[in-house]
FIFIMI-306364 format. One record per atom (N, C-alpha, C): residue in three letters; x, y, z. Coordinates in steps of 0.05 Angstrom, whole numbers, plus 5000, padded with zeros to 4 digits. Layout:
N
ALAXYZ;...
This chain:
238
UNK939283615238;UNK941483725255;UNK944683695237;UNK944283575215;UNK946683545199;UNK948883455211;UNK951683485204;UNK953683395214;UNK955183575235;UNK954283775239;UNK955283965262;UNK954783785286;UNK956783905305;UNK957083745335;UNK954283905346;UNK953083735358;UNK950083865371;UNK950883865403;UNK948783975418;UNK949683955448;UNK948083735459;UNK948583585473;UNK947183395488;UNK946683425519;UNK944583405530;UNK943483435558;UNK942783155569;UNK944483085588;UNK943582805598;UNK943082865628;UNK940582745633;UNK939282795661;UNK938982595676;UNK939782595699;UNK939582315719;UNK938182395748;UNK935582295745;UNK934382345772;UNK935082175793;UNK935282325813;UNK936182115839;UNK935082205865;UNK934281955878;UNK933082025907;UNK934481775926;UNK936081895944;UNK937481685967;UNK938681515948;UNK940281615928;UNK942481395910;UNK945381445919;UNK945881495942;UNK948781495949;UNK950281225945;UNK949081045942;UNK950980835933;UNK951780785908;UNK950380885887;UNK950780885863;UNK951781135846;UNK950781385857;UNK951281605839;UNK953681685836;UNK955981665849;UNK958581735847;UNK959581545821;UNK958881275824;UNK959881075804;UNK958281205773;UNK955581215778;UNK954281345755;UNK955181555740;UNK956081735756;UNK957281995747;UNK960081955730;UNK961381795743;UNK964381705729;UNK963581575706;UNK961881395704;UNK961281255679;UNK960181425658;UNK958581585664;UNK956781745645;UNK958781975635;UNK960582065651;UNK962382235644;UNK964882125626;UNK965681905625;UNK967381795611;UNK966081735583;UNK963081615584;UNK962581535561;UNK961781755545;UNK961182035555;UNK960082215541;UNK962482445528;UNK964982395546;UNK966982525540;UNK968182425512;UNK967882145514;UNK968781995493;UNK967182015463;UNK964882105465;UNK962482055443;UNK961682325437;UNK961082505455;UNK959282685451;UNK961082945467;UNK962583075454;UNK964283285469;UNK962783515476;UNK960483595462;UNK958983835475;UNK956483735491;UNK957083695512;UNK954683595533;UNK954883705561;UNK951883665573;UNK951883735600;UNK950883475616;UNK951483425638;UNK950783225653;UNK949083345679;UNK946783295679;UNK945483415703;UNK943683235724;UNK944983245749;UNK943883085769;UNK941683185780;UNK938983045786;UNK936383225791;UNK936183065817;UNK937383185843;UNK936783145870;UNK934483155878;UNK932582925883;UNK929383025892;UNK929483015921;UNK930883145936;UNK930983215966;UNK932382975982;UNK934182865972;UNK935082575983;UNK935582706008;UNK935782476027;UNK936582516053;UNK938882386065;UNK940182276037;UNK942682136048;UNK944682336038;UNK947282196025;UNK949482386019;UNK949482405987;UNK947282365974;UNK947582435944;UNK948382705939;UNK946882865952;UNK947883155939;UNK950683245953;UNK951783105971;UNK954583195976;UNK956383025958;UNK955882805952;UNK957482685930;UNK957682835904;UNK954682895891;UNK955383045867;UNK956383295866;UNK956483435889;UNK958183695894;UNK961283625896;UNK962183415908;UNK964983295900;UNK965483315875;UNK963783165856;UNK964483065835;UNK964783335818;UNK962783545826;UNK962483745811;UNK965683925806;UNK967183885829;UNK970183995823;UNK971983825804;UNK970883645798;UNK972083465781;UNK971383575749;UNK968883515747;UNK967483585721;UNK966283835724;UNK967084075703;UNK965984265701;UNK963384235688;UNK962684075670;UNK960284055656;UNK957983885672;UNK958583825695;UNK956583705716;UNK954883905729;UNK952083855727;UNK950684085740;UNK949083975765;UNK948084065782;UNK946083955804;UNK943784125802;UNK941684005797;UNK938784125805;UNK937384015830;UNK936284185847;UNK935583995874;UNK932284095878;UNK931183895891;UNK928383935899;UNK928883935935;UNK927684095946;UNK927784125979;UNK925484225989;UNK923684016001;UNK924283756007;UNK923783565987;UNK923683285983;UNK922683115963;UNK920283155953;UNK919783185928;UNK917283245911;UNK916583065893;UNK917782895888;UNK917182645868;UNK918782665843;UNK919582425831;UNK921082395808;UNK920282575786;UNK917782585781;UNK916482745756;UNK916783045764;UNK917283135788;UNK917683395798;UNK920383505788;UNK922383315798;UNK924983375788;UNK925983355763;UNK924883185746;UNK925083135717;UNK924183385700;UNK921883485712;UNK920883745697;UNK922783995704;UNK923683995730;UNK925384225733;UNK928184215721;UNK929083995722;UNK931283905703;UNK931083975672;UNK928883925665;UNK928683925631;UNK928184285625;UNK927084365647;UNK926784725644;UNK929884765642;UNK931384695656;UNK934384805655;UNK935984725638;UNK935784505618;UNK936584375603;UNK937684525575;UNK939684525567;UNK940384705540;UNK940684535517;UNK940884355519;UNK942084165494;UNK939384115469;UNK940784065449;UNK938584045423;UNK937483745429;UNK938883555441;UNK937583335445;UNK938083275472;UNK935583245489;UNK935683205517;UNK934482885522;UNK935982755545;UNK934682455555;UNK935082465582;UNK933382275596;UNK934282205615;UNK935181915620;UNK936181865646;UNK936481555651;UNK936481525681;UNK935681285688;UNK935681285716;UNK938681235728;UNK938481255759;UNK941081315769;UNK942381065767;UNK940980835771;UNK941880535768;UNK942680455743;UNK942480605719;UNK942780535692;UNK942080255687;UNK938880275676;UNK937880065676;UNK938379925649;UNK939780035627;UNK940979925605;UNK943979995604;UNK944979815584;UNK948479845577;UNK948380105570;UNK950980255579;UNK950480545567;UNK950880595544;UNK952580425528;UNK952980475500;UNK950580475477;UNK948780345499;UNK945780375481;UNK944580635478;UNK945780855489;UNK944381135491;UNK945081215462;UNK947481105447;UNK947681195422;UNK944981135406;UNK943680905408;UNK941280855393;UNK939481075397;UNK939181165422;UNK936881335424;UNK937881615413;UNK939881685418;UNK941181965408;UNK941181945377;UNK941681775363;UNK941781715331;UNK939081715323;UNK937081595335;UNK934281625327;UNK933081895327;UNK933682055347;UNK933182355345;UNK934382495320;UNK937082415324;UNK938082555299;UNK936682445268;UNK935882245266;UNK934682155248;UNK931782225243;UNK930782415260;UNK927882535257;UNK925682465275;UNK926682325294;UNK924382255315;UNK924282485333;UNK922082555344;UNK921882675371;UNK922082645393;UNK920982395399;UNK921582245424;UNK922682005420;UNK924481865434;UNK925381545430;UNK926081475460;UNK923881235463;UNK923181085487;UNK924480825488;UNK925080695506;UNK925980355512;UNK923280255515;UNK923179945501;UNK921379735501;UNK922479545516;UNK921879425543;UNK923079235556;UNK921078965548;UNK919079035536;UNK916878845533;UNK916678715497;UNK918978665491;UNK919478545465;UNK919778265465;UNK919978105445;UNK919577785448;UNK922077655463;UNK924477775462;UNK926877655473;UNK927677785497;UNK925777945508;UNK926278105535;UNK927477935553;UNK929277955572;UNK930077845597;UNK928877965622;UNK926778105619;UNK925578185645;UNK924778005662;UNK924778055687;UNK924277835701;UNK920777795703;UNK919877545710;UNK916977455704;UNK915777615726;UNK915977625750;UNK914277825772;UNK914178145755;UNK916378235749;UNK916578525736;UNK914478495711;UNK915078295698;UNK913478305673;UNK910478295675;UNK909678115696;UNK906678095697;UNK905778365710;UNK907078435731;UNK905778795739;UNK905978995716;UNK908878995705;UNK908579195686;UNK906379155667;UNK905678915658;UNK903878905634;UNK900978975644;UNK900378965669;UNK897679075682;UNK897779345676;UNK900479455686;UNK900179775682;UNK899579835648;UNK901379675637;UNK901279735602;UNK898379705593;UNK897179495595;UNK894579415584;UNK892879615591;UNK892979675619;UNK891479885633;UNK891180155620;UNK893880185619;UNK894080485604;UNK893280505573;UNK893980325557;UNK893480295535;UNK889980285532;UNK889080195546;UNK886080155546;UNK884480415545;UNK885080545576;UNK884980815584;UNK885081035570;UNK887281065553;UNK887981285544;UNK888181185507;UNK886780925497;UNK886980915471;UNK889680945456;UNK892180815476;UNK895080835466;UNK895680595454;UNK897780655435;UNK899180435422;UNK901580415430;UNK902580565450;UNK905080565466;UNK905580265484;UNK907680165482;UNK907979895491;UNK909579985518;UNK911180115522;UNK912680165550;UNK912780475557;UNK911180435576;UNK910680775588;UNK912780885615;UNK914080645623;UNK915380645651;UNK918380585648;UNK919880455631;UNK922480415632;UNK923680735632;UNK926080705654;UNK927080925659;UNK929581055640;UNK928681105613;UNK930681205595;UNK928881315574;UNK929081595567;UNK927281695550;UNK929381925535;UNK929181945509;UNK930682215496;UNK928582365478;UNK929282625476;UNK927482815467;UNK929183015450;UNK927583105429;UNK928283335413;UNK927583565430;UNK929483775433;UNK928783955455;UNK926284095451;UNK925684215429;UNK922984335420;UNK920584205436;UNK920683905432;UNK918683735439;UNK918583765466;UNK920583695478;UNK920383635514;UNK919583925521;UNK920784135515;UNK919884365522;UNK916784445522;UNK915584345498;UNK912884385494;UNK911184185516;UNK912583955515;UNK911083715532;UNK911083785561;UNK912583955573;UNK912483985604;UNK911084205607;UNK910084435591;UNK908684635596;UNK905884535604;UNK905084585632;UNK902784475642;UNK902484275649;UNK904984115657;UNK905383845667;UNK903783775686;UNK901583605695;UNK900483535719;UNK901683375742;UNK902983145727;UNK904782975750;UNK907083065755;UNK907383005785;UNK910183065800;UNK911282765811;UNK909582555805;UNK910782325814;UNK911482155790;UNK910981875794;UNK911781685773;UNK909981675753;UNK907681775750;UNK906181815728;UNK906682035707;UNK909482135715;UNK909682355696;UNK910982245667;UNK912282015668;UNK912581905642;UNK910381825623;UNK908181755638;UNK905481655620;UNK904281905612;UNK903982135622;UNK902882405619;UNK904182485595;UNK906982515593;UNK908882625574;UNK908782415548;UNK908082175553;UNK907481975526;UNK904881995517;UNK903082015538;UNK900282055523;UNK899982335510;UNK901282555512;UNK900582805504;UNK902782805481;UNK904882665482;UNK906482695453;UNK905482455430;UNK903982285439;UNK903182115424;UNK901082255402;UNK899782455406;UNK897582605393;UNK899782815375;UNK901482835377;UNK902983095369;UNK905983035354;UNK907482805365;UNK909882785358;UNK911082485343;UNK912382465330;UNK913882205325;UNK915382085346;UNK914381865358;UNK915381695374;UNK916581425365;UNK919381375369;UNK920581175365;UNK921080995388;UNK920580755387;UNK920780565404;UNK923380365400;UNK925180335422;UNK927580125417;UNK927679945436;UNK927479715428;UNK927979485445;UNK929979405461;UNK930079395485;UNK932379395503;UNK932079155524;UNK934779015533;UNK934878855556;UNK935579045586;UNK934178945608;UNK934579205628;UNK936878995646;UNK938679125653;UNK940779015672;UNK939679145701;UNK940979055722;UNK940779175749;UNK937979155755;UNK936778905749;UNK933978905758;UNK933578805789;UNK932279035801;UNK931879005830;UNK929778855834;UNK929278745863;UNK927578585862;UNK924678805872;UNK922878675863;UNK920078835866;UNK919378805893;UNK918279095901;UNK917279115924;UNK914679155931;UNK912879175903;UNK910879245905;UNK908379065918;UNK906779145937;UNK904678955951;UNK902178885932;UNK900478725946;UNK898178645929;UNK896178895922;UNK896579135940;UNK895779355934;UNK896979535914;UNK899179455900;UNK900279565879;UNK898479605856;UNK896979415846;UNK895679455818;UNK893379635824;UNK891879645849;UNK889879865854;UNK891080145855;UNK893180145874;UNK894580425866;UNK895380505843;UNK896280345822;UNK896780455800;UNK894280525776;UNK891680385785;UNK889380375774;UNK888380695782;UNK888180755807;UNK887380985818;UNK888881215810;UNK891881225809;UNK893481425795;UNK892781495768;UNK892081245748;UNK891381305718;UNK889281395723;UNK886781335740;UNK884081445735;UNK884781795742;UNK886381865762;UNK886382105772;UNK887682225743;UNK889882175730;UNK890982295710;UNK889082315689;UNK887682125679;UNK885082145657;UNK883582345668;UNK882882395687;UNK880982585697;UNK881982875697;UNK884282925699;UNK885383145697;UNK886483245673;UNK886883025653;UNK887683065628;UNK884983145608;UNK882783005618;UNK880183095608;UNK879483345612;UNK879783435631;UNK878783695646;UNK880383875631;UNK882583825622;UNK884584045604;UNK884283995574;UNK882483845570;UNK881983775546;UNK883783635526;UNK885683495537;UNK888383365526;UNK887283075520;UNK886182965535;UNK885182715532;UNK882182595532;
């Protein structure tokens, strides 16, 4: 990508995020305007029932490079991410959850790794010095280990809400995407592991919300992975 100014697309998926979306837009705009002058900020509104869309439209009057992509009704995080990536134009494209799970200046690390030749850059919250809460770490490890075994994968973190892509890579990966919900990340990474260079970056998670997962949660996760495995096998992808 050389020394020229490249275009960056930053996608923020949102569902009922009226409490944080305005502040997130302000933080992202300030950061991006200072560091990456050629960018677009895309808010993916997945059929929110609160004032998320209204707030984004208000911010669009202030920020001409702010875009809104919407589902109506709600169709799942994976669905809105696919829709946003289909509309994104940047040579480097990334998404980050609306509550900004990592310190915003760490985006530099993800973007630089793409510039250095990686096709995908993902966060890894399961490193040795991780600050991730014990409850979430246990639940997350159940998902991680199950996915690694089921798909013969070496990826350490499938679910942390920040991932960066080279444009050509993500455009290829979303072709024929099956997942419309939270298994979207897993499907993308399982496909990518066979074809693209993936770089993992250790991160600390801020804004750790209390886990709401019930005892049936691991069972639901397992069933979702079984379904994904079956569909990818049918398509001769896994």
